[in-house]
N, C-alpha and C positions, 0 to 999 in steps of 0.2 A: 724551510720552505722549499730550497734547492733540494734537499735530500727527499722531500716527498716527492717533487717533480721527477727526480732520478729513478725513484722505485715506480711511479706510473709509467714512465716512458719505458723501463726494464720489463714490467708486466705487460704492455702493449706488445713490445717486440717478440717477448716470450712467446705469447697467445699467438702471434702471426707464424712464428716458426713451427710453433707445436701445430697448428691448422694446417700449414704447408705440408709438413711431415707426415700428419694422418692421411691428408689427401693423397700424397705422392705414394704412400702405402697401399691405400685403398686401389689406386690405380694400377699398381704393379701387380698386385695379386689378381685382379681380374684379367690382366694380360696373359697370365700363365694359365697352362691347360693342367687338368688334374680332375679327379672324381670328387674332389671336396665341393662342398656349396659353395657359390660365389666364384668357381674358377670356370674358365672356358673349358666345355667338354672336349677331350681328346678327339682328333681327328679320325674319322672314319671312311673309308672308299671302299665299297664292296659291291659286288654284282647282286642283283635282286633274282627273283624266280624266271624272269625274262631273259636273263643275261645282260640287263642293261646295268652299267656301273654308275652308282650314285654316291654322292659325297654328303656328309652332314654338312659340310660348309655351303654346299649349293641350297641349304634349306633355312639360311640366315634369313631373317625378316618373318619367320613364321614361328610359332610355338610347336615344340617337337616333344613328343612323349617317346623316348628311347628305352627300348625294351629287348632283354637279353632272354634267350629262352631255348628249349629243346623239345622235341617232338617226344621224347622220353620221360619229360618231366609232367607229371600230372597236374600239379598247381598252375604251371605254365600254360598247359591247354585247357584247363578249366577257367581260367581268367579272360582268354581270348575273345570269346563272344560278347562279353561286356565291353572289352576294348573296342572291338568293332562296332558296337552299338555307338559307344562314345565318339569315335570317329567320324562315323555317319553325321551324328548331331551337331559337331562342331566343326567340320572340315571347310565350310563356308566362312569361318571366321579367322582363317589364317592357322589351322591345327593341323597337324600332321602326326601320324604315329609311324614309327619307324621300328620295326621289330629286327633282331639279329639272331637268327638261328644257328646255334653252334654244332648242330649235328654233323656228322662225317660224311653223311650222304644226304642229297637234297630230296629223294624219294619221299619219304614220310613226310617231309615238311610240305612238299607240294600235294600229297593226298590229304593233309590236315587242312591245308588252305583252302582246296576245291570243296571238300566235304562240308566245312563251315562258311564259305562265301566268304572268305577274308577280302575286305577291301582295301585294307592300308598295305604299304609297302614292307615286304619281307626280305631282308638282306641275308647272304649266306657265308657264313665264316667256318668253314668246314675244317680248317685247321685250328680253330680256336685262337689265332694269332691276335685279333683285335681283343677279344674276351679276355684272354689269358694276360696279355702283355699291357694293355691300356686300361682295362678296366676290372679285371679280376675282383668281381664280387663274390663274397663268401658262398652265396647260394643262389638259386634259381627259382623264380623269375626275379631278376633284378631290373629295376626300371629308374630311369632319370628323366626329370623333367626340365626342359631347357627353355630358356625366355627367347625372345626375338632375337637376341644377340648371341645365342649359343651358350649362354651362361648356365650352368647347373643352379636350379632353384629349389628343387626338391629330390628327395631319393626315395624310393620304396623297395622294400625286400619283401619277398613272399607274394603269395596270392593277394589280388585286390578285387574289388568288385568297382570297375572303372566307371560304370555309369550310375552309380549311387549318387542321389542328390548332392550331398557334401563334398564328392570328389569332383562331380561337374561344377560346383560352385568355386572349389579351389582353381580349377583350371580357367574358369571364366575370368577371375581375378587376374591371373597371369596375361589372357588374352587382351585384356582392357588395358595393360600397360604398352605404350607405344615406344 
């Protein structure tokens, strides 16, 4: 009987420590930055097209679609109109689109934004420091969906149709989480 009691007690203590260990690991993992799912997005502080400095951290509390692109990239430019429509449809729900143009000159970026009536934020990473040092995606466009805490919940590579019903529903699920 004492042996049975000992094993039950040992099992309970083991489960307690296992649970504590798993929770500590999960908390540690989300406290780190990186481009893997479940990590905080690496910090970004860049100027937008008006010269205003914007940081990714200042957007906490909102769901952010973070997109890296170039005006020389045809798939990047092709997805921008649908991204703009998605932004217009969801911006009142706490949704932000922040794109980072990695062009060495802002002229083509400004021209493209004006021609396409882009309403969302475009940041300029002329030297590609943020893109190459922090995000280093293998191809463009590269997009990260961040929850309200700045944690990466989805990653997308290549051309997307952002205002397609299934994509909009995916974003609405993230927006619904508080």
